[in-house]
N, C-alpha and C positions, 0 to 999 in steps of 0.2 A: 592486638599490639597497636599502639597509636601510630598514625601515618600523618605526615605532612608534606604537601606538595606545594611549592611556591609560598611558603610561609602561612599557609591556611590548611587547618585541619584539626587533629586530636593529639595531646601529648599530656604526659604525667609530669606533675610537679608536687615536690616534697617528699620525704621519707618520715615516718614515725613508727614506733614499735619494730626495731631493726633486730633480726635473728640471723646468725650465721652459722654454717655448719660445713664441714669439709667432707665430701662425698663424691660419687661419681654421677656427671651430668646423664640425664635421659635423652638429651638431643645429640651431643657430640661425643658422649662417652669418655671425656677426659675427666681426670680427678682434680677437682677445683673446689673453690669456696662458693656454696651455694646460698644466696642471702634472700630473706623474706622479710617484706615490709608493707605497711600501709600507705597509700598515696592517693593524691586527688586527680582525677582525670579531667583535662580542660580542652574547651574549644579554643583554639589559638588563631589569631590574625596577625602576620607578619611576626611569629614567634613570640608574640605577647599574650599570656592566658585572659581570655575575656569572660567565658562562661564556665562555671563549674559545672561538669556533667555527672558527678558522682565519686564516691569513695571505692577504691579497689584495694584488694589485699593481693600483692605480688608473692608468687610461691616459687622458692628456688631458682631464683634469677642466676645463671652461670657466669662467673667473672671472665670465662673464656670466650664463648659464643654470644653471649647476651640475652639468650632466650628464656622465657620463664612460662610457668604455667597459671 
Protein backbone atom coordinates (compact mmCIF):
# COMPACT_ATOMS: atom_id res chain seq x y z
CA UNK A 1 0.00 0.00 0.00
CA UNK A 2 1.22 3.51 -0.72
CA UNK A 3 2.58 5.64 2.10
CA UNK A 4 3.15 9.39 2.40
CA UNK A 5 5.18 10.95 5.23
CA UNK A 6 5.43 14.76 5.43
CA UNK A 7 4.17 15.03 1.84
CA UNK A 8 6.80 12.69 0.32
CA UNK A 9 6.23 9.06 -0.63
CA UNK A 10 4.07 7.01 -3.00
CA UNK A 11 0.38 7.26 -3.84
CA UNK A 12 -2.19 5.91 -6.32
CA UNK A 13 -3.75 8.29 -8.89
CA UNK A 14 -6.54 7.53 -11.36
CA UNK A 15 -9.06 4.70 -11.71
CA UNK A 16 -9.76 2.78 -14.91
CA UNK A 17 -11.72 -0.44 -15.67
CA UNK A 18 -13.75 -0.30 -12.44
CA UNK A 19 -15.64 -3.45 -11.34
CA UNK A 20 -17.73 -3.68 -8.17
CA UNK A 21 -19.29 -6.64 -6.33
CA UNK A 22 -21.12 -7.07 -3.02
CA UNK A 23 -19.30 -9.66 -0.90
CA UNK A 24 -17.66 -10.27 2.46
CA UNK A 25 -14.30 -8.54 3.04
CA UNK A 26 -11.43 -10.91 3.79
CA UNK A 27 -9.83 -8.41 6.19
CA UNK A 28 -12.66 -6.95 8.31
CA UNK A 29 -15.36 -9.56 7.60
CA UNK A 30 -18.11 -7.03 6.86
CA UNK A 31 -20.48 -7.44 3.92
CA UNK A 32 -19.67 -4.46 1.68
CA UNK A 33 -18.95 -3.29 -1.86
CA UNK A 34 -15.59 -4.64 -3.05
CA UNK A 35 -14.12 -2.60 -5.93
CA UNK A 36 -11.37 -3.67 -8.36
CA UNK A 37 -9.67 -1.19 -10.72
CA UNK A 38 -6.48 -0.24 -12.60
CA UNK A 39 -4.42 2.67 -11.25
CA UNK A 40 -0.98 4.27 -11.49
CA UNK A 41 1.49 4.35 -8.59
CA UNK A 42 3.32 7.71 -8.37
CA UNK A 43 6.21 9.10 -6.35
CA UNK A 44 4.80 12.28 -4.76
CA UNK A 45 6.41 15.41 -3.33
CA UNK A 46 4.17 17.78 -1.34
CA UNK A 47 1.25 15.54 -2.46
CA UNK A 48 1.92 16.36 -6.14
CA UNK A 49 2.57 13.33 -8.41
CA UNK A 50 6.08 13.64 -9.86
CA UNK A 51 7.31 10.28 -11.23
CA UNK A 52 5.07 7.38 -12.35
CA UNK A 53 6.39 4.13 -10.87
CA UNK A 54 4.09 1.70 -12.68
CA UNK A 55 0.60 0.45 -13.39
CA UNK A 56 -1.19 -1.55 -10.67
CA UNK A 57 -4.41 -3.59 -10.46
CA UNK A 58 -6.21 -3.08 -7.13
CA UNK A 59 -8.23 -6.18 -6.22
CA UNK A 60 -11.27 -6.11 -3.95
CA UNK A 61 -10.80 -2.81 -2.11
CA UNK A 62 -13.26 -2.76 0.80
CA UNK A 63 -15.53 0.28 1.15
CA UNK A 64 -15.56 -0.13 4.97
CA UNK A 65 -11.90 -0.68 5.97
CA UNK A 66 -10.17 0.43 2.71
CA UNK A 67 -7.76 -2.53 2.55
CA UNK A 68 -7.11 -4.31 -0.74
CA UNK A 69 -5.14 -7.15 -2.30
